[in-house]
C-alpha positions as CSV (number, residue, x, y, z in Angstrom):
1,M,86.9,135.0,41.7
2,Y,83.5,135.6,39.9
3,R,82.1,138.4,37.8
4,V,80.8,141.1,40.1
5,W,77.2,140.8,39.4
6,N,77.3,137.0,40.1
7,F,79.2,137.7,43.3
8,L,76.8,140.3,44.5
9,T,73.8,138.2,43.7
10,N,75.3,135.0,45.3
11,Y,77.0,136.5,48.4
12,S,75.7,140.0,49.2
13,L,72.1,139.4,48.4
14,L,71.7,136.7,50.9
15,L,73.6,138.8,53.4
16,I,71.3,141.7,53.0
17,I,68.2,139.4,53.3
18,G,69.6,138.1,56.5
19,A,70.3,141.6,57.9
20,I,66.9,143.0,56.9
21,S,65.2,139.9,58.5
22,A,67.1,140.4,61.6
23,L,66.1,144.1,61.8
24,I,62.4,143.3,61.4
25,W,62.6,140.4,63.9
26,A,64.5,142.4,66.5
27,N,62.1,145.3,66.2
28,T,58.9,143.3,66.3
29,N,59.7,140.5,68.8
30,P,63.2,141.2,70.4
31,D,62.8,138.5,73.0
32,S,62.3,135.7,70.7
33,Y,65.1,137.1,68.4
34,H,67.7,137.1,71.2
35,H,66.6,133.8,72.4
36,F,67.1,132.4,69.0
37,I,70.7,133.8,68.4
38,H,71.8,132.6,71.9
39,L,70.3,129.2,71.5
40,V,72.6,126.7,73.1
41,V,73.6,124.1,70.6
42,W,75.9,122.0,72.8
43,D,76.5,122.5,76.5
44,N,79.9,121.5,78.0
45,A,81.3,121.4,74.5
46,P,85.0,121.3,73.4
47,I,84.5,124.6,71.7
48,G,82.4,127.7,72.4
49,H,82.3,130.5,74.9
50,L,84.2,129.8,78.1
51,H,82.1,130.3,81.2
52,D,82.5,129.0,84.7
53,G,85.3,126.5,83.6
54,H,83.3,124.9,80.7
55,R,82.5,126.0,77.1
56,T,79.1,126.4,75.7
57,L,78.4,126.3,71.9
58,T,75.7,128.7,70.9
59,L,74.2,129.4,67.6
60,H,75.9,132.8,67.6
61,Y,79.3,131.4,68.2
62,L,78.8,128.7,65.7
63,V,78.1,131.3,63.0
64,N,80.5,134.1,64.2
65,D,83.5,132.1,65.3
66,V,83.3,128.7,63.5
67,L,81.6,129.2,60.1
68,M,82.8,132.8,59.4
69,A,86.3,131.4,59.4
70,L,85.4,130.2,55.8
71,F,84.6,133.7,54.8
72,F,87.8,135.1,56.2
73,A,89.7,132.3,54.4
74,I,88.2,133.6,51.1
75,A,89.3,137.2,51.9
76,A,92.8,135.8,52.9
77,K,93.1,134.0,49.6
78,E,92.6,137.2,47.8
79,V,95.2,139.1,49.9
80,W,97.6,136.2,49.7
81,E,97.5,136.1,45.9
82,A,97.7,139.8,45.7
83,V,101.0,139.7,47.7
84,I,102.7,136.5,46.8
85,L,102.2,136.3,43.0
86,K,104.4,138.0,40.5
87,T,101.3,139.6,38.9
88,G,99.7,140.3,42.2
89,S,97.9,143.6,42.6
90,L,99.7,144.6,45.9
91,R,103.2,144.2,44.5
92,G,105.5,146.8,43.0
93,K,105.2,150.6,42.4
94,K,101.7,150.3,41.0
95,A,100.5,149.4,44.5
96,A,102.2,152.2,46.3
97,T,99.6,155.0,46.0
98,P,96.7,152.6,46.8
99,L,98.5,151.3,49.9
100,L,99.2,154.7,51.2
101,A,95.6,155.8,50.6
102,T,94.6,152.6,52.5
103,A,96.7,153.8,55.4
104,G,94.8,157.1,55.3
105,G,91.5,155.3,55.0
106,M,92.3,153.5,58.3
107,L,93.9,156.3,60.3
108,G,91.4,158.9,59.2
109,P,88.4,157.1,60.7
110,I,90.3,156.1,63.9
111,S,91.2,159.8,64.4
112,V,87.7,161.0,63.8
113,Y,86.2,158.2,65.9
114,L,88.5,158.8,68.9
115,G,88.7,162.5,68.5
116,L,85.0,163.0,68.6
117,A,84.6,160.5,71.4
118,M,87.1,162.6,73.5
119,L,85.1,165.7,72.8
120,M,82.0,164.0,74.2
121,G,83.6,163.5,77.5
122,S,85.4,160.9,79.4
123,D,82.4,158.8,80.2
124,T,81.5,158.4,76.5
125,Y,85.1,158.0,75.5
126,N,85.6,155.1,78.0
127,A,82.4,153.4,76.8
128,V,83.1,153.5,73.2
129,A,86.9,153.6,72.8
130,N,87.4,150.0,72.1
131,G,85.3,150.3,68.9
132,W,88.0,152.4,67.2
133,A,88.6,149.7,64.5
134,I,84.9,149.5,63.4
135,P,85.0,152.4,60.9
136,T,88.3,151.3,59.4
137,A,86.6,148.5,57.4
138,T,85.7,148.6,53.7
139,D,83.1,146.1,52.3
140,I,84.8,145.0,49.1
141,A,81.6,143.7,47.2
142,F,79.4,146.6,47.9
143,S,82.2,149.2,47.4
144,Y,82.9,147.6,44.0
145,L,79.3,147.6,43.0
146,V,78.9,151.4,43.9
147,G,82.3,152.1,42.3
148,R,81.1,150.6,39.0
149,M,77.9,152.7,39.3
150,V,79.9,155.9,39.8
151,F,82.9,155.4,37.5
152,G,81.8,152.7,35.1
153,A,83.4,149.4,34.8
154,G,86.3,150.4,32.7
155,H,87.5,153.4,34.8
156,P,90.9,153.1,36.4
157,A,89.5,154.4,39.7
158,V,87.5,151.1,40.0
159,R,90.8,149.2,39.9
160,F,92.4,151.5,42.4
161,L,89.4,151.1,44.6
162,L,89.8,147.3,44.4
163,L,93.5,147.5,45.5
164,L,92.6,149.8,48.3
165,A,89.8,147.4,49.4
166,I,92.0,144.2,49.4
167,A,94.7,146.1,51.3
168,D,92.1,147.3,53.8
169,D,91.0,143.7,54.3
170,A,94.6,142.7,55.0
171,G,94.9,145.5,57.6
172,G,91.5,144.5,59.1
173,L,92.6,140.9,59.6
174,I,95.8,142.1,61.4
175,I,93.8,144.3,63.6
176,L,91.4,141.6,64.5
177,A,94.2,139.3,65.4
178,V,96.3,141.8,67.4
179,F,93.8,144.1,69.1
180,Y,90.7,141.9,69.6
181,P,91.6,138.7,71.4
182,S,88.7,136.4,72.1
183,G,90.0,135.4,75.6
184,E,93.1,135.2,77.7
185,L,96.1,135.2,75.4
186,A,98.1,131.9,75.2
187,P,100.4,132.6,72.2
188,E,102.2,129.2,72.5
189,W,99.1,127.7,70.9
190,L,99.9,129.5,67.6
191,L,102.9,127.3,67.3
192,V,100.4,124.5,66.9
193,S,98.7,126.3,64.1
194,V,102.0,127.2,62.4
195,A,103.0,123.5,62.7
196,A,99.8,122.2,61.1
197,A,100.2,124.7,58.2
198,A,103.9,123.8,57.7
199,T,103.3,120.0,57.9
200,V,100.5,120.0,55.4
201,Y,102.7,122.3,53.1
202,L,105.7,120.1,53.2
203,L,104.0,116.8,52.9
204,F,101.2,117.5,50.4
205,N,102.6,120.6,48.5
206,W,106.4,120.9,48.5
207,L,107.4,117.2,48.6
208,P,105.2,116.0,45.6
209,R,106.5,119.0,43.6
210,R,110.1,118.2,44.6
211,L,109.7,114.4,43.7
212,D,108.2,115.6,40.2
213,K,111.0,117.9,39.5
214,G,112.0,117.4,35.8
215,N,109.0,115.0,35.0
216,Q,106.4,116.9,33.0
217,L,103.8,114.2,33.8
218,R,104.0,115.2,37.5
219,P,102.8,111.7,38.8
220,N,103.2,112.5,42.5
221,S,101.4,115.8,42.4
222,T,98.7,114.3,40.3
223,W,98.1,111.4,42.7
224,V,98.0,113.7,45.7
225,R,95.5,116.0,43.9
226,K,93.3,113.1,42.7
227,Y,93.2,111.0,45.8
228,L,93.7,113.3,48.6
229,S,92.4,116.5,47.2
230,F,91.7,119.1,49.9
231,W,91.4,116.8,52.8
232,P,94.8,117.2,54.3
233,Y,94.2,121.0,54.3
234,A,90.8,120.5,55.8
235,A,92.4,118.6,58.7
236,A,95.1,121.2,59.2
237,G,92.5,123.8,59.1
238,V,90.6,122.2,62.0
239,V,93.8,122.0,64.0
240,S,94.7,125.5,63.2
241,W,91.2,126.9,64.1
242,Y,91.3,125.0,67.5
243,A,94.7,126.4,68.2
244,F,93.5,129.9,67.5
245,M,90.7,129.4,69.8
246,K,93.0,128.2,72.5
247,S,95.5,131.0,71.9
248,G,92.9,133.7,72.7
249,I,93.0,135.1,69.1
250,H,89.7,135.3,67.4
251,P,89.1,131.8,65.9
252,A,87.4,133.1,62.8
253,L,90.9,133.9,61.7
254,G,92.1,130.3,62.4
255,L,92.3,129.2,58.7
256,L,94.6,132.0,57.6
257,P,97.9,130.1,58.1
258,V,96.6,127.1,56.2
259,V,95.5,129.2,53.2
260,T,99.2,130.0,52.6
261,A,100.0,126.4,52.4
262,I,97.6,125.4,49.6
263,P,98.9,125.0,46.1
264,H,98.0,128.1,44.2
265,A,98.0,129.4,40.6
266,D,101.1,131.0,39.1
267,R,99.2,134.2,38.4
268,S,96.1,136.1,39.6
269,F,93.7,137.7,37.2
270,G,92.3,139.9,40.1
271,I,89.3,139.8,42.3
272,F,86.0,139.7,40.4
273,S,87.9,138.7,37.1
274,Q,85.8,136.3,35.0
275,A,89.0,134.5,34.0
276,E,89.6,133.2,37.6
277,E,86.7,130.8,37.4
278,H,88.7,128.8,34.9
279,L,91.8,128.3,37.2
280,T,92.1,124.7,38.3
281,D,94.7,125.0,41.0
282,L,93.7,123.7,44.4
283,L,93.3,127.0,46.1
284,N,90.9,128.3,43.4
285,A,89.0,125.0,43.4
286,I,88.5,125.2,47.1
287,E,87.3,128.7,46.9
288,H,84.7,127.7,44.1
289,A,83.7,124.7,46.3
290,L,83.0,127.1,49.2
291,K,80.8,129.4,47.1
292,H,77.4,128.1,48.2
293,P,78.2,127.2,51.8
294,V,79.6,130.8,52.3
295,E,76.4,132.2,50.7
296,I,74.4,130.5,53.4
297,I,76.9,131.4,56.2
298,L,76.6,135.1,55.3
299,F,72.9,135.0,55.4
300,F,73.1,133.6,58.9
301,F,75.9,136.1,59.7
302,G,73.4,139.0,58.8
303,L,70.7,137.3,60.7
304,M,72.9,136.8,63.9
305,N,74.4,140.3,64.0
306,A,72.1,142.9,62.4
307,G,69.2,142.4,64.7
308,V,69.3,145.7,66.6
309,E,66.4,147.8,67.7
310,F,66.1,151.2,66.2
311,S,65.9,152.6,69.7
312,A,69.5,151.4,70.3
313,M,71.0,154.4,68.3
314,G,73.4,156.2,70.5
315,D,76.8,157.9,70.6
316,A,78.5,154.8,69.1
317,T,76.2,155.0,66.1
318,W,77.2,158.6,65.2
319,L,80.9,157.9,65.9
320,V,81.0,154.9,63.7
321,L,79.2,157.0,61.0
322,A,81.4,159.9,61.4
323,G,84.5,157.7,61.2
324,L,83.3,156.1,58.0
325,L,81.7,159.1,56.3
326,I,84.1,161.7,57.2
327,G,87.4,160.1,58.3
328,K,87.4,157.5,55.5
329,P,87.1,160.0,52.6
330,V,89.4,162.7,54.2
331,G,92.0,160.0,55.1
332,I,92.1,158.5,51.6
333,F,92.2,161.8,49.8
334,L,95.0,163.3,52.0
335,F,97.3,160.3,52.0
336,G,96.6,159.6,48.3
337,W,97.5,163.2,47.5
338,I,100.7,162.9,49.5
339,A,101.6,159.7,47.7
340,A,100.7,161.0,44.2
341,V,102.0,164.6,44.5
342,V,104.4,164.9,47.3
343,L,106.1,161.6,47.0
344,R,105.5,161.7,43.2
345,L,104.3,158.1,43.1
346,G,101.5,159.1,40.7
347,I,98.0,157.7,40.0
348,P,96.7,155.4,37.2
349,E,96.5,157.0,33.8
350,G,93.1,158.2,33.1
351,M,92.3,158.9,36.8
352,R,92.1,162.4,38.2
353,L,93.5,163.4,41.6
354,I,90.0,164.6,42.6
355,D,88.7,161.0,41.9
356,L,90.3,160.1,45.3
357,A,87.6,162.0,47.1
358,T,84.9,160.0,45.4
359,I,86.8,156.7,46.0
360,G,87.0,157.7,49.7
361,C,83.2,158.1,49.7
362,V,82.7,154.7,48.1
363,A,85.1,153.0,50.5
364,A,83.2,154.4,53.5
365,I,80.7,151.4,53.1
366,G,81.7,149.3,56.1
367,F,78.9,146.8,56.5
368,T,80.0,143.2,56.7
369,V,83.5,143.6,58.4
370,S,82.3,146.7,60.4
371,L,79.4,144.5,61.7
372,F,81.9,141.7,62.6
373,V,84.3,144.1,64.4
374,A,81.5,145.7,66.4
375,S,80.4,142.2,67.5
376,V,83.9,141.5,69.0
377,A,84.8,145.0,70.1
378,F,82.0,145.3,72.7
379,D,80.1,142.9,74.8
380,A,76.4,142.3,74.0
381,G,74.5,145.4,75.1
382,P,73.5,148.9,74.2
383,V,76.9,150.1,73.0
384,Q,77.3,147.0,70.7
385,D,73.9,147.6,69.3
386,A,74.6,151.3,68.7
387,A,77.8,150.6,66.9
388,K,76.1,147.9,64.7
389,M,73.5,150.5,63.8
390,G,76.3,152.7,62.6
391,A,77.7,149.9,60.5
392,L,74.3,149.3,58.9
393,F,73.7,153.0,58.3
394,S,77.1,153.2,56.3
395,F,75.1,152.3,53.3
396,A,74.4,156.1,53.1
397,A,78.0,156.4,51.8
398,A,76.6,154.9,48.5
399,A,74.3,157.8,48.0
400,I,76.9,160.3,49.0
401,A,79.4,158.8,46.6
402,I,77.0,159.0,43.7
403,V,76.3,162.7,44.6
404,V,79.9,163.5,44.9
405,G,80.7,161.9,41.6
406,K,78.0,163.9,39.9
407,L,79.4,167.2,41.5
408,L,82.9,166.4,40.5
409,R,81.7,165.6,37.0
410,T,83.0,162.1,36.9
411,E,82.9,160.6,33.4
412,K,81.8,157.1,33.5
413,Q,84.1,154.7,31.4
414,E,82.6,151.3,30.4
415,I,84.5,148.4,29.2
């Protein structure tokens, strides 16, 4: 993708501005804020929230369910390349320890969240149990930024952290699809999504390459790229998104099947690699074209979802924070240690085993995806607001990671 500083400036800065604006607005004039985010864009629409037999498209639905599909498509692109390409970061033995650490970084928060909820009593447990996935998230961009601050840009722990964060994103996408349906499940609609992705792949990806076999000029592939560009995939994306909505699976994931059908590069230089901006394959070209739209979408996502009153802090706030700040570091360290020492899978050269503890603290920054999961795990109300507050407070993990890095005498390594 892009160099980290450009990425953070372009994507995360607008997201933060949106979140801060929402916090200020919701705590100074909550009525007008909630009226704004639930503004009806289109009543009796073909898409939107289903209510009394008809759908209503609100501003909140437009951002969270429609436009955020572009954000998740970019996340899916990174995961897809990491898995499918020969040089992908989630392939081979080098990914074994980060993948096991990722499992710990998800099971640890779940265990802490649900365990503490049970200790609080059955009433609290029943009220908050559905939010178990909120603290499993890791915000790639902010974690990468803090990781560079703690370890330095050239430290192998930073690359380990990126592998973990990408794998965490993959797990988060699966959790959203399986455990958080947006309505009554109708899985037969997924066949429509699969058919759309398969059709566009066969006609506009596989077939031109097949016809061009043995011809270095690649006339058919060139014609498709020049005259049709991304439009066949955009049309398939619309069909796939609609099928996800009808299937009951969260429609923000609706573009994922189509991402796998788009022509991609032969190799991946890795997320935040400067070299990736020079790749000309269609998948990277689409990602680059989405840069500015996604910037604006993330601003509105922050504005739509971070507007909680400070008085909303409650049990879910502390459970989300405990899951992230305790469960995440403990889980990552424990499972990373098992992988590296017990299973003898090792860790990257130049990285200490104790660095896993610091990585766990850095990965505890949930923010973007935690906010999203909170918005789908609970209905609008006090519990959702309290959970969102916990996701916002997870920025405390940055300060904790810096302190832990100092205490463990981490030596920064610059490129």
